[in-house]
N, C-alpha and C positions, 0 to 999 in steps of 0.2 A: 946691336941694336934695331932692330925695324921700326923705323916710323908705324908712330901710329895718333890717328887723329882722333882724340881728346872733346870731346862733347863740351862746349862752352859753361852747362853747369860743373864741372869739374874741375875743369882748367879755375872757374871764380873759385870756386873753395878752396882749394891749390894756393891759389895768390893770397888770401884771407891766412889762409897757416902761417905762409910765409912771410907775410907785413908780421903777425901776431909775432913768430918770436923772432923778423931783425928788432922787433921792442921789445925782446922780453917774455913776452904777454902771452905766450901757447898756452889756450884752453884746455883744460879733457874736451870738454863738447864739441871742437873746434877738432882737435885732436879726429876723437871719433868718428867725428861727419865725414874727413877725407879718408881715413881707415874703411870706410861702412862704403862709401861710395866707389873707393877704385877697386874696394874686393866686389860690389854689384858688376861693374863694369868689364874687372878680369871676368870674371864668370859668364858675361853675356858676350864676351871677344873672342872669348876663344884662348889668350892669353893669358898667361902667366902674371896672378899678380905684384909678385916681384916684378916682373922686366916693365908694367905699368904702372909703380911709383918710382918706380929708377926713372923710366920717361918723362914722366909729370914732371915731376922738380925737376928734371933737366930743361925741360920748356919751360917753366915757369919763371925758375931763374936763371937762367942764361937769358932769355928774353928781360927780364929786370938786368939785369944787368948792360944790354947793349944797347937802352934806352933810356 
């Protein structure tokens, strides 16, 4: 998987979703917001949505584990 430069707003959305997941409080609205932002970014960047989603989750979750 190639390294992807994620925009700050996408990182912030995924961080919010990850925090909600960890608390067991993920809302439909948060999940939808992340999904829509990932889909839009993938289309703009010409990258498969799944690759963007996996890379974003890895970037946020591994950064949280390291810090």
